N, C-alpha and C positions, 0 to 999 in steps of 0.2 A: 275268678279268672286265674288261670295257672300261668306260672312263669314260662316264657318261651324257652324251648330246649335249644342248645347250641347245635349248629350244623357241624359235620365232620371237618369242613374247611376252617371253622373258627377255632376248634380245639377238641379236647376230650374230657369226659367226666368219668372219674374212677368209681370204684365200688362203694365208696363212702360219700360220694357226691361232690368231691373236690374237682373243680374245673381248672384245667391247665390250658391256656391259650397256646397256639403253635409258636408264638413269639418267644415263649419261655425256653424253647430248645435252640434258639438262634444264636444268642449272644453268650458264648462260653468264655470269652476272653475279657469280660468286664472286670474292673478292679475289685479288690476284696475289702477295702475300707472306704468310709465316707471321704476322708481326705484324698485318697487316690482317685475316687470317683469324681470329686469336684475339680481336682487338678486336670483330669482327663477331659472333662466337659469344657472347661475354660480354654483348653488347648485345641480341642478338635472341632468344636462346634462354631460355625461361622456367624458371628454377630456383626451386623452392619449398622452404622449410625446414620440416621435419616434426618436429624435435626438437632438443635442444641440439647434436647432432653429426650429424644425419641430414638428407638432402635428397633431393628427387626432381627428375628432368629427363625429361619425357615418361614412359616406362615404366621408366626407369633409376632405381635408388636408390643412394646412396652415403653412406658414413660417414667423416667427416673424422678422427675419433679412431682408428678401427680401420684406416683407410687401405684400405677395401674399396669395390668398385663391383660391383653386381649387375645383370646383364642378363637379363631374361626372354627365353628362346629356344625353339626348336623343333628336334626331331630331323629332319634333312633327308634323310639316307640311312643305310642300315645296311650297304651293301656297295658294291663298286666303288672305283676309284681316287679319291682326294681330294687336293686341293692346298691347301685352306683348312680351318681348324677352325671359323671363324665368319665369316659374311658377313651383309649386310643382306638384306632381303626382295627387293630389286631387284639384288643383287649376283650373284656367280658361283655360283649355287646348284647348277648341274650338277656342281660339283666341291668341294662343301663338306659337312662333317659336320653342322654346325648353321647355322641362320639366325635372325635376330632382326628384329622390326618396329621396333626402335630405329634411329636414324640414326647413321651414323659420326661426324658432327659432334657429336652429343649425347654419344657415348662419349668423344670427345676433350676436349670442354669439361669433362665431369665429372672426367677425369683431371687436367686443368690445375687445377681447383678443389681437387683433393686434393694439389696441390703437386708433381705429377710433372713432371720435366724430361725431355722426349723425347731420347733419345740411344742410341748403340750399346751403352752400358753400363747403361742403366736397366732393371733386371730386376724381374719380378713373377711371382707364382704364379697358377695358374688351377685352380679347382675347379668341378666340375659336379655339381649335385644335382637330385634329382627325388623325387616322392612315390611310394611303393609300399606294398604290404601289409607291415606291420611297420616296422622302423626306416627312416628316410629314406636313400635311396641317395646316396652321396657318393664321388666319385672325382676324382683329379687328371686334368686334361685329357690329360696324357701317357699315362695308363693306357688311355685310350679310343682311342688311335691306334696301329695296328700297322705295323711295318716288314716288308715282304715283298719279296723279289727276284722272286718269281713269285706270281701270284694263288692258286696251289694250295698254297703253303707255309703252315704254321701261323703263322710269323712271331713277332715279339716286340714288346712295347710300347716306346714311346719311353722313354729313360732320363732321369733328372733331372726336376725339377719347374718350372724357371723358363723364362720367355719374355722377349723384349726389346721394350720399348716405344719404338719409334723415331718414332712420331707422324706418319708419312706425310710428304707434301711438298705445296707449292703450285706447280702448273705453269701452263701457258699458259691452261688452261680453268678453273682454280680448285683447290680442295682435293681432291687425288687420291683420298683414302680415301672421301670423299663421292661423288665421281664414279663410282668403280668399286665401291663398296659393300664394300670389303675391310677386315675388322677384325683377325682373327688368321690369319696365313698359315703354312702348313707348309713351303712352298717360299720361296725368296728373293723378296721382293716389297716394294720400298721404297714402293709406293703404299699398302700395308696399314698400319694403325695399329700393329700388333705383329707380330713375326716369331719364327720358330723359330731359336734360336741354335745348334742342333746341326749336325753336319756333314752329316746326311741332307737338309738343306734344299736341297742342290744337285741332288737327283734327284727329278723330278716323276712318277716311275713306281713308287714303292715304298710310298706311304702308303695305308692302308686302315682303315676303321672296325673297332674291336674289337667285332664284332657280339654275342658272347655277353654282354657287359657292358651293352650299350645297351638303353634302352627302345625301344618300337616307333616306326617312322617316324611323324612327326606329333605325337608326345607332347611336352608342355611340359617344359622343364628350366630351371634357373637357372644361369647361368655367372657365377662370382664371381671377380673380379680382386683380388688381394691385393698391395699395393704396399709392405708393410713389410719388404722384403728389402734387404740391402746391395747396392750397385751392383757390377757385375762389374769385375774388375781390368783 
């Protein structure tokens, strides 16, 4: 199976294969340092308290006691190569398992308010849930991604349950995760808010959706980030 090509509405692919979403040309006035970015986020994004430990930020909800963050999302594809587990609506959807209408900057601010310190050793777990007949479906994100050396292989799910919250970076045009719409990457991508810590992250041709476990394309799911894990050594 070949990776789906992006439409002209999603963005453009240059001569060397680099995809640039249209959102990358929108925000030219973002701050230039992480400190400036985080100060701007805390000032400009509207956080509402809904309970003693619960808050909303746009469509995102988070719980400071449980150290969880819930992102309403949508199944983006059930087959074909993928390089991302989650992107924004204007991100690299042609190669992502899920997408969300939340903004990357909102996800990052919620993580900061949970006390997360972005680093190469900041680990968290991810669960994906959705409604179905009978009990609610609930899987770790790793279970929903297969490793295949060839598209025709059965493959096997990712091992382990944790992911790395590196928090993206601030470049010449602003906050990279917001510009590119990348939230959870399967391949190595320091522009994404979170990355795959496994060795398979170095190969962009082996990740596929675990189709039998997934709901239909376009179905709503909730992606839950759990930060009450010890940091990696």
